[in-house]
Residue, then its C-alpha position, 0 to 999 in steps of 0.5 A: m255573188m254566185s253559188t254554183f256547182d259546174v254542171a259538168e263536174s256535177r254530172h261527173h259527181w253522180y256518175r262517180c257514185g255509180h248510179y247514172s253512168s248506164r243505170t235506167l229506171v228499168d234497172a232501178l225499179t227492178e232492183g227496188a222490188i228486190d231490195f225493198g219488196e216487203v215495204p208497204l204502200t198504203f193508198a187512201t182513196v176516196a172509196s177505200e183504203g188498202t195496203w200493197t208491198v213494193a214487190q206486189i206493185h212490181r209484179a202487177a206492173r210487169t204483167v201490165a207492161a206485158g199487156m202493153q207490149r202485146r198491144g204494140i207499145k215499144p221503147g220511145d212510144a208515149v203512153a199517157v196516164q191520168l189517174t189519182n193517187r191510187p194503186e192502179c196509178a203506181v202500177a201504170y207508171q211503173a208498167v210504162l217505164l218497164c216498157g221503156a216507153v215515155l210516161v206522160p202523166i196528166v193532171h187528174v182535173y184536166g178537162p178534155s181540151e187540155v188532155a186532148f192537146i197533150l195527147v196530140e202534142s206527145a203523139a201518145k199511143m195509149l191513154v190510161m184513165p178512170a171511168g170517172v173522178r167524183s161526179t165527172s164522167h171521163l167515159e164521155r170524153i173518149s169519142g172526142y179523142a177518136a180523131i187523134d191519129t196516134l192514139d191506138a187505145v184508151v185503157v179505162v180503170d173501174t169499169a166492167e162493161r165491154t166495148n170496142d171503144y176502150v180496153r178494160w184495165s182488168d184485161l190489161a192487168r191479166s196479160i198472159d204474155e211474158y214481159v220482155a225487158p227493153h233496151v234503153r239508154s240512161d240519157d233516153v227520154c222516159v218522162l214527158l210532163y206538161t206545164s202551163g208555163t208562160v204561154s197559152a199552150p202547155k209546154g212538154v218537159q222531157h226528163s231522162h232516166n238520168s235526170l229523174l234518178a238524180e232527183q231521187e237521189s236528192l230527195p232524202l236530203m230534203l225530207a224523210g231521210k231517216q230510216d224510221d220515217v213515214q211519208l204522207v203523199t198529197f201531191p197529185p201524181g200528174h204533177v212533177a212533185g207527185l210523180n217523184s213521190m210516186l216513184r220514191p218508194l218503188l225505188t228507195g223503199t221509203r214507207s209511204v201513205f198516199l191520199e187520193q183527194w185532199e181532205p185535212q181531217r182525213a190527212a190528219e187521221l192518217i198521220s196519227r194512225f200511221s205515225v207519219t213523220a214527214t209530209s209536203g205540200a203547198p201552204v194550203h195543205l199545211s194551213g188545212l192541217l193546222e185547222v183540224s180539231d185536237v191538232a197537237t194530238k193528231l200531228a204528234s208524230l209529224r216532225e217535218f213539213l216541206t212546202g213550196a209552190a206558193n208564198v209561205t208566210e212567217e205566221l204559217l211557219e210559226r203556227a206549225a211550230a207551235v204544235g211541234v212541226t218543223a216547216y221549211r221551204c224549197y224551190g223547183m219547177t217541172e224543168h228542174p224539180t228541186v233546185t234548193s231547199a232549207r233543212a229542218d235543222d236550219p235556223l228559224s230565220a233561214r227556214m222562214g226567210t229563204d228557200g234554202v241552198p242549192l242541193p248537191g250538184c245544183g247551181v244557182r245564179i242571179v243575173d241582171g238584164a245584161g246576164r251579169d252575175a248580181a252581188a249578194g242581196v241584189a235581186g235579179e233573174v234566177v237561172v239554174r242548172g244541175p243533174d236533175q234538170f230536164i233535157g229539153y222541151r218536146d218542141p225544140a223551138l222553145n229551147e232557145s229562149a229557155l236557156t242562156d248562152d252558156g246553158w243555164f236554165r231561165t226560170g222566169d223568177l226574180g230572187q236573190l242570194d244571201t251571203d250564205g248562198r241561200l235563195r230567196i224568190t222575190d217575184r215572177i217575171k213569167d206571167v202565171i198564177i199559182r193557186g194552191g201550188e197549181t201553176i196556171s198560165s195567164g195566156q191560156v185563161e185569157d184566150v178563153l175569156e176572149a172567146h166569150p161573145l160579150i167580152a171585147e178584151a180580157t186579161v188576168v192577174a193573180a189576186p191574193d187569196e187567204r186559202y189558196g195563196e192566189v186565185v185567177a182574177a179577170v179584168v175585162v172590157v165588154n161589148a157596148g151595152a153588154r153585162v157580164d158577171l162571174d156566173d156567166i164566166r163560169r158557165h163559159f169556162t165549163a163549156s170550154g173543157l179547161a180544168k175547173q181551177k182555171t176559172p176566174e174567181r174574181l172579176v173586174v169590168v173596166d172601160a179600157l185596159p191600161r197599156t204601155a206605149l208598146g201596147k203591153v197591158r200593165k198588169a202590175e197596175l191592175r193588180g195594185e188597183h183592184f186586188g191590193 
């Protein structure tokens, strides 16, 4: 059976509501500062904690936008931002959008090789980045970006030193120029997000003003939709969930507390002190919260926890319920941020066993190998469409394989719909590992492994992990007489410049990789034999 809502009808529905016919994020952010200007936003960074109002963020963003315009940023130009959950990130995101430029969020833990790829592929004209994150210096990376032809300026937060290598954030934020509102259309690309996807190179996912505003419309239907709600944001802003969480209070006035670095004890303390009622995250975040001391008292105000991006066990949801927290699941991806969601008032069986029903305007189909719709309860590939769906990849050559002939997005996941139209994801077709909610491309990790001078062949699979859900497990064939251990692998990946979490955490050395008659590695066999 098919649970669906025709995409043309869904677009008409959103347009009929008067939000998406011509309205852009430039309009919506300006209106948000007027309508919700006094709403406070708290940023709990590693070093400090402070509160700004929506109006203060907007005024600062207009000043920074004027500084960006003075440096030549025009509508349609790409501006990359690699920052954590901190006030400068909220200002930078809004400033880029107020310029009518294309915001390119970059995950803060990405290494220089990943960042350089994104800068080149997006043709970014400007990069906003920190001087460093914890023990990692980002200033040392700037010389490596110098060869990128399109990159005109690097803006650095948290530095007082003047140099010709970069622009100080403090100077950009003190622009003496007047901000000029751009002319942009609601269907223009405004955000370009990069996802590991299923191939070695990240894929650039393009969203329009319309698709992101549609996503914002759906968020209160899932989480923190009551007037008295306070939301704790833990997702990094470089991810689609973090991006939408960063924009939400600026557009709709949702009272929000942002946590820069995940630490369960501090998260629980913020929940208690700010009477947080709702939050979201991967199962590892929920599990961490439930392990803090005096958990029932510290989480007394917390009503809802929306989780996804990894397997969610029944035991975890039961532990949450024991301390008064209603946890439930959702399903989405960078290309289509939220497709389905359960609700806090759903029956326990629906919250524990399904990823909920399609959100208004969204369609979900389950299809077999021939593209035919499957019956209720029968597993097949999940294909989706809706008003918050992306408008194509940066590389248009990727679009053909991603869409069905009739325009539905092929998620690469296996699932089934029950007779009530609820979705349950059962497996993945696409070759990725999801570690603590972070999607890691197997192909990208395999490329780095096979560049190791002592490794002849390599493949990676997802190994189950109690804390992160899954971790990267490497299965390798080494050169004759060679020996390789995890310490060797860690050093090799550190030198590669990839993000730390992509480094294999399990290692098995075998004489040969099992392959099909066509030469494809039988990964399911390796997972079952070595990682249970």
